[in-house]
C-alpha positions, -999 to +999 in steps of 0.1 A: +012+197+122+026+162+114-003+145+134-028+164+113-012+153+080-011+117+092-047+118+103-057+132+069-039+103+052-057+078+074-090+094+068-086+091+030-081+054+033-111+049+055-131+070+031-125+048+001-131+016+020-163+029+036-174+041+002-168+006-012-186-013+015-207+011+035-230+019+007-234-017-003-220-012-038-220-046-055-190-048-078-187-069-109-155-089-115-144-062-140-150-035-114-132-055-087-102-058-110-105-021-116-105-012-079-075-035-073-057-020-103-063+016-090-052+006-055-020-008-069-014+023-089-018+043-057+008+021-040+032+024-069+028+062-069+034+065-032+064+041-034+079+062-062+074+093-041+092+075-012+121+065-035+126+102-045+123+116-010+136+092+016+172+090+027+166+057+046+179+025+029+152+005+047+123+027+035+139+027+000+140-011+000+104-013+011+093+012-015+113-006-043+096-039-033+061-022-033+066-006-067+079-038-082+053-062-067+023-040-071+034-034-107+035-071-112+000-075-098-012-048-123+005-066-152-012-098-143-046-080-140-041-066-175-031-100-188-061-116-171-086-091-186-070-096-221-073-134-218-109-131-208-115-105-235-127-081-209-118-046-198-112-030-164-144-012-154-146+019-133-169+021-103-178+047-077-152+030-055-124+031-081-132+068-089-132+078-053-099+059-048-083+076-078-093+111-065-081+103-030-048+089-043-041+122-059-049+141-027-028+115-007+003+121-029-001+159-026-002+155+012+029+133+012+047+158-010+039+186+015+055+167+044+090+180+053+119+157+046+125+151+083+090+137+088+085+120+054+095+085+065+070+085+093+042+099+072+049+074+044+050+045+068+018+056+086+001+058+052+014+024+042+003+006+074-032+020+072-035+016+034-022-019+033-045-030+062-075-018+042-062-033+010-059-067+026-094-064+040-107-054+005-089-082-012-104-107+014-138-093+005-131-094-032-119-130-030-153-140-015-174-119-039-156-124-072-173-149-095-143-155-119-122-184-106-092-168-123-097-134-106-101-152-073-068-171-079-050-140-088-061-122-056-053-153-035-019-155-051-010-119-045-026-114-010+006-127+007+026-099-010+003-073+005+005-089+040+043-090+037+044-053+027+021-045+057+044-064+081+075-047+068+058-012+070+047-020+106+082-031+116+098+000+101+072+022+118+080+006+151+117+010+145+112+047+139+092+050+171+118+032+192+148+051+177+161+018+162+156+032+127+187+032+106+212+026+134+248+030+123+268-002+117+284-015+149+319-029+146+321-066+150+340-066+183+311-047+199+283-069+186+286-094+214+283-066+239+251-054+223+235-088+222+241-092+259+222-060+267 
């Protein structure tokens, strides 16, 4: 059952990315900003869900960081569009991403508490991999130097989030996730093993 839910989450991410690039949709700068804004909103919503549902301090820390930093990106996107006297524009890609994000949150909310962390981290790893690829493409295709610079500046945040999600996912798989604190006198023994 858990594998089906995880596969569904992964399919949604692939669907929005293939929609964006598989059909050759050429996005304007305002549409690129719109897609990145919607992608960040999806990350914020998933992070807020994790903050409500997880018992893991590590997952909470990652979710807090994601909510804060993706929120910061969106604030800067809004500030950029205001400076340029532009508006975020919808596209088929941003519309598909919005719809899939709603479905994604519904699927995450259906996951039992015991399996939530794994489902959330599976979603994050796949989603952030695709977001980094999308940002790389948008950096190459954007015509506004300011939009390119914004994407270049925030790309490392997305990569860091991806790395942290991958590490937590590995820790869950290797039963290292949320180990209890070991008293100081035993730490030397653990390092030796």
